[in-house]
C-alpha positions as CSV (number, residue, x, y, z in Angstrom):
1,X,152.0,193.8,163.7
2,X,148.9,193.5,165.9
3,X,146.9,190.2,165.7
4,X,143.6,192.1,165.4
5,X,142.8,195.6,164.1
6,X,143.4,198.4,166.6
7,X,140.3,199.9,168.2
8,X,141.7,202.8,170.2
9,X,139.2,205.4,168.8
10,X,136.2,203.0,169.1
11,X,137.1,202.0,172.7
12,X,137.6,205.7,173.8
13,X,134.1,206.5,172.5
14,X,132.5,203.4,174.0
15,X,134.1,203.9,177.4
16,X,133.0,207.6,177.4
17,X,129.4,206.3,177.6
18,X,129.9,204.2,180.7
19,X,128.8,205.5,184.1
20,X,129.2,203.6,187.4
21,X,125.7,204.7,188.4
22,X,123.8,203.4,185.3
23,X,122.2,200.0,184.6
24,X,122.5,198.6,181.1
25,X,120.3,196.1,179.3
26,X,121.7,194.2,176.2
27,X,118.9,193.3,173.7
28,X,119.2,190.4,171.3
29,X,117.2,188.3,168.8
30,X,118.6,185.1,170.4
31,X,120.7,182.8,168.3
32,X,124.2,181.5,169.1
33,X,126.0,184.5,167.6
34,X,123.7,186.9,169.4
35,X,124.0,185.1,172.7
36,X,127.8,185.0,172.5
37,X,128.0,188.6,171.6
38,X,125.7,189.7,174.4
39,X,127.8,187.6,176.9
40,X,131.0,189.3,175.6
41,X,129.6,192.8,175.8
42,X,128.4,192.0,179.3
43,X,132.0,191.1,180.2
44,X,133.2,194.4,178.8
45,X,130.6,196.5,180.6
46,X,130.9,194.7,183.9
47,X,132.7,196.6,186.7
48,X,132.3,199.8,184.6
49,X,128.6,200.3,185.1
50,X,126.2,199.5,188.0
51,X,124.6,196.4,186.4
52,X,124.3,194.6,183.1
53,X,121.4,192.4,182.0
54,X,120.6,190.5,178.8
55,X,117.1,190.2,177.3
56,X,115.8,188.4,174.2
57,X,112.8,189.4,172.1
58,X,112.1,185.9,170.5
59,X,111.0,182.6,171.9
60,X,114.0,180.4,172.4
61,X,113.2,176.8,171.4
62,X,116.1,175.4,169.5
63,X,117.9,172.8,171.6
64,X,121.4,174.1,170.8
65,X,120.4,177.6,171.9
66,X,118.9,176.2,175.1
67,X,121.9,174.0,175.7
68,X,124.2,177.0,175.1
69,X,122.3,179.1,177.7
70,X,122.4,176.2,180.2
71,X,126.0,175.0,179.9
72,X,127.5,178.4,179.4
73,X,125.4,180.1,182.1
74,X,124.0,182.9,179.9
75,X,121.5,184.7,182.1
76,X,119.0,186.0,179.5
77,X,115.3,187.0,180.2
78,X,112.4,187.6,177.9
79,X,112.1,191.3,177.2
80,X,109.0,192.9,178.8
81,X,108.1,196.6,179.5
82,X,108.6,196.1,183.3
83,X,112.0,194.6,182.7
84,X,113.1,197.4,180.4
85,X,111.9,200.0,182.9
86,X,114.6,198.8,185.3
87,X,117.4,200.0,183.1
88,X,118.9,203.3,182.1
89,X,120.8,202.5,178.9
90,X,120.3,199.9,176.1
91,X,122.7,198.1,173.8
92,X,121.9,195.9,170.8
93,X,124.2,193.2,169.4
94,X,123.9,191.1,166.2
95,X,121.0,193.1,165.0
96,X,120.0,196.6,164.0
97,X,116.9,198.5,165.3
98,X,114.8,197.9,162.2
99,X,115.4,194.1,162.3
100,X,112.6,193.5,164.9
101,X,109.5,195.6,165.9
102,X,110.4,195.2,169.6
103,X,113.7,197.1,169.0
104,X,112.1,200.1,167.4
105,X,110.9,201.9,170.5
106,X,114.3,202.0,172.2
107,X,117.1,204.5,171.9
108,X,120.3,202.5,171.9
109,X,123.5,203.7,173.3
110,X,125.4,201.0,171.6
111,X,124.8,199.0,168.4
112,X,127.3,196.3,167.3
113,X,126.3,194.2,164.3
114,X,127.7,192.4,161.2
115,X,124.5,192.4,159.0
116,X,124.4,194.5,155.9
117,X,123.2,198.1,156.2
118,X,119.9,198.9,154.5
119,X,119.7,202.0,152.4
120,X,117.3,204.6,153.8
121,X,117.4,202.9,157.3
122,X,120.2,204.6,159.2
123,X,121.1,203.3,162.6
124,X,120.7,206.0,165.2
125,X,122.8,205.3,168.4
126,X,125.5,206.9,170.4
127,X,128.0,204.3,169.4
128,X,127.6,202.3,166.2
129,X,130.0,199.5,164.9
130,X,128.6,197.7,161.8
131,X,131.0,195.5,159.9
132,X,129.1,193.7,157.2
133,X,132.2,192.0,155.8
134,X,132.5,189.8,158.9
135,X,130.8,186.5,158.9
136,X,130.1,186.6,162.6
137,X,129.3,189.3,165.2
138,X,131.2,187.2,167.7
139,X,134.4,188.1,165.8
140,X,133.8,191.9,166.4
141,X,133.3,191.3,170.2
142,X,136.4,189.1,170.3
143,X,138.4,192.0,168.8
144,X,137.0,194.3,171.5
145,X,138.0,191.9,174.3
146,X,141.5,191.5,172.8
147,X,142.0,195.3,172.5
148,X,140.9,195.8,176.1
149,X,143.3,193.1,177.4
150,X,140.4,190.9,178.6
151,X,141.2,187.3,178.2
152,X,138.0,185.3,177.6
153,X,137.3,182.6,180.2
154,X,136.3,179.1,179.3
155,X,132.6,179.7,179.1
156,X,132.8,183.0,177.1
157,X,135.4,181.6,174.7
158,X,133.2,178.6,174.0
159,X,130.2,180.8,173.4
160,X,132.1,183.1,171.0
161,X,133.8,180.2,169.1
162,X,130.3,178.5,168.7
163,X,128.9,181.9,167.5
164,X,131.5,182.1,164.8
165,X,131.1,178.4,163.9
166,X,127.3,178.7,163.4
167,X,127.2,182.0,161.6
168,X,129.9,181.0,159.1
169,X,128.5,177.4,159.0
170,X,132.0,176.2,159.9
171,X,133.5,178.6,157.3
172,X,131.3,177.2,154.5
173,X,129.5,180.6,154.2
174,X,131.1,184.0,153.6
175,X,133.7,184.8,156.1
176,X,136.5,187.3,156.6
177,X,140.1,186.6,157.5
178,X,139.4,188.1,160.9
179,X,136.7,185.5,161.5
180,X,139.4,182.8,161.1
181,X,141.8,184.8,163.3
182,X,139.2,185.1,166.1
183,X,138.4,181.4,165.9
184,X,142.0,180.5,166.1
185,X,142.5,182.8,169.1
186,X,139.5,181.5,171.0
187,X,140.6,177.9,170.4
188,X,143.2,178.5,173.1
189,X,140.6,179.1,175.8
190,X,137.4,177.2,175.0
191,X,136.1,173.9,176.4
192,X,135.9,171.1,173.9
193,X,133.5,169.0,176.0
194,X,131.1,171.8,176.5
195,X,131.2,172.7,172.8
196,X,130.4,169.1,171.8
197,X,127.5,169.0,174.3
198,X,126.0,172.1,172.6
199,X,126.6,170.8,169.0
200,X,125.0,167.5,169.8
201,X,121.8,169.2,171.0
202,X,120.7,170.4,167.5
203,X,117.4,168.6,167.1
204,X,114.4,167.8,169.3
205,X,112.8,164.4,168.9
206,X,109.3,165.8,168.1
207,X,110.8,167.9,165.2
208,X,111.8,164.9,163.2
209,X,108.3,164.6,161.8
210,X,108.8,167.8,159.9
211,X,111.5,166.2,157.8
212,X,109.0,163.6,156.6
213,X,106.5,166.4,155.7
214,X,109.2,168.4,153.9
215,X,110.1,165.5,151.7
216,X,106.5,165.3,150.6
217,X,106.0,169.0,150.1
218,X,109.2,170.0,148.3
219,X,109.0,171.4,144.8
220,X,111.9,172.2,142.5
221,X,112.1,175.3,140.3
222,X,115.3,175.1,138.2
223,X,118.1,174.9,140.8
224,X,115.9,176.1,143.7
225,X,113.9,174.0,146.1
226,X,110.7,175.6,147.5
227,X,108.9,174.1,150.5
228,X,105.8,175.5,152.3
229,X,105.4,173.7,155.6
230,X,102.1,175.2,156.8
231,X,101.8,175.8,160.5
232,X,104.9,175.0,162.5
233,X,105.6,174.9,166.3
234,X,108.7,177.1,165.9
235,X,110.3,179.1,163.1
236,X,113.6,177.4,164.1
237,X,112.3,174.3,162.3
238,X,112.4,176.3,159.0
239,X,116.0,177.3,159.6
240,X,117.0,173.7,160.3
241,X,115.2,172.4,157.2
242,X,116.7,175.1,155.0
243,X,120.2,174.4,156.2
244,X,119.7,170.6,155.6
245,X,118.3,170.9,152.1
246,X,121.1,173.2,151.0
247,X,123.3,170.1,151.0
248,X,121.4,168.5,148.1
249,X,123.7,168.1,145.1
250,X,122.6,170.0,142.0
251,X,120.6,172.7,143.8
252,X,121.9,176.2,144.4
253,X,119.3,177.6,146.8
254,X,116.1,176.9,148.7
255,X,113.1,178.7,150.3
256,X,111.5,177.0,153.3
257,X,108.4,178.7,154.7
258,X,105.7,178.3,157.3
259,X,103.3,180.0,159.5
260,X,104.1,180.8,163.2
261,X,102.7,183.4,165.6
262,X,100.3,184.8,162.9
263,X,103.2,185.5,160.6
264,X,104.4,183.9,157.3
265,X,108.1,183.3,157.7
266,X,110.3,182.4,154.8
267,X,113.9,181.3,155.3
268,X,116.3,181.5,152.3
269,X,119.5,179.6,151.8
270,X,121.9,179.7,148.8
271,X,125.4,178.8,147.7
272,X,126.5,182.4,147.5
273,X,127.3,182.0,143.8
274,X,124.2,182.2,141.7
275,X,122.0,184.7,143.6
276,X,122.2,187.2,146.5
277,X,119.6,185.7,148.9
278,X,119.4,188.9,151.0
279,X,118.6,191.1,147.9
280,X,116.3,188.3,146.6
281,X,114.3,188.2,149.8
282,X,114.0,192.0,149.9
283,X,112.9,192.1,146.3
284,X,110.2,189.5,146.8
285,X,108.8,190.5,150.2
286,X,110.3,193.8,151.3
287,X,107.1,195.8,150.6
288,X,104.9,193.6,152.8
289,X,107.1,192.8,155.8
290,X,110.6,192.7,157.0
291,X,113.0,191.0,154.6
292,X,116.8,190.9,154.0
293,X,120.0,189.2,155.0
294,X,123.3,188.1,153.6
295,X,124.3,186.8,150.2
296,X,123.9,183.1,151.2
297,X,121.2,183.4,153.9
298,X,118.2,185.6,154.4
299,X,114.8,185.7,156.0
300,X,111.4,187.4,155.5
301,X,108.6,187.8,158.1
302,X,105.2,188.9,156.9
303,X,102.1,189.5,159.1
304,X,99.2,187.3,157.9
305,X,97.0,190.4,157.4
306,X,99.4,191.6,154.7
307,X,98.7,188.6,152.5
308,X,95.7,190.3,151.0
309,X,93.4,187.5,151.7
310,X,95.4,184.9,149.8
311,X,96.5,181.6,151.2
312,X,100.1,181.7,152.3
313,X,101.3,179.2,149.7
314,X,99.5,181.0,146.9
315,X,101.0,184.3,148.1
316,X,104.5,182.9,147.8
317,X,104.0,181.3,144.4
318,X,102.4,184.5,143.1
319,X,105.4,186.5,144.3
320,X,107.8,184.0,142.8
321,X,105.9,184.0,139.5
322,X,105.8,187.8,139.3
323,X,109.6,187.9,140.0
324,X,110.4,185.5,137.2
325,X,108.2,187.4,134.8
326,X,110.0,190.6,135.7
327,X,113.4,189.0,135.3
328,X,112.3,187.5,132.0
329,X,111.2,190.8,130.6
330,X,114.5,192.5,131.6
331,X,116.5,189.8,129.9
332,X,114.2,189.9,126.9
333,X,115.0,193.6,126.5
334,X,118.7,192.9,126.7
335,X,119.2,190.0,124.4
336,X,116.0,189.7,122.3
337,X,114.5,186.6,123.9
338,X,112.8,185.7,127.1
339,X,114.9,183.9,129.7
340,X,113.2,183.3,133.0
341,X,115.5,183.0,136.0
342,X,114.4,180.2,138.3
């Protein structure tokens, strides 16, 4: 019995797209899983095409991402029109074209992702592999390397292992058995000292002030913590805070929001039991911006001009209040009394 699923059909289709005379650019919204996936796909495409590059659409500011790029030698550049013009084909990993405005103008030859598909938003690409059951996109790329007989070197194995570790939160979030298999397989090849260097680079000293602010601004609604941080230097701060406050005993979810680059950004975290955070984010903010994610983690990004003149904090509370009223009415019709979900 094979260690991973067999990918003969997928690999035949993927390899049929490869031409020695073409240059490929792999696009990502950079985080550890995306960086690792891009590095793995670059390994797969190398020697089969003329050139492979990696480009990110977001600003990379999280110290662990920067450490990962530095220590694992991931050559990624900020996506610009002049850079894109140098390439013939484009691939997208750990995202789908509708996940970011900068992806929408590209025709992708390859899309490999593990995020849930969105009804009414099909992914149009020559080769598509979306496995939403997997906790990490790095797992999918590890399977591809294995099926191609490409043993990951120390740097690539460390990247993929860290990608799995972060996206499953060390297997505390939803994961598939194949995520565990991939982690076990990669553990034969990774560098423990390099991984520790990356893990120990999670915070910047100047970000610690945001923890003090968050403690002052937090509000509790039932079993949900809601925090509006105002303007922040980086949206990564919101992610770090949301992950941190999910550890509070007695709470099942949180919403940490702030303003960055003229957008209201809301990061959702949950225990995966009480509420599907991806559907919750979509229900609250899907009509005014991009919103969605997994059962235990999600994100919404809303241009400031879509707030209808309201202050950002008021806009969030209004949406939450409207949602609880709607839920209450539904339950009232079902059991004869109002029960507002908080």
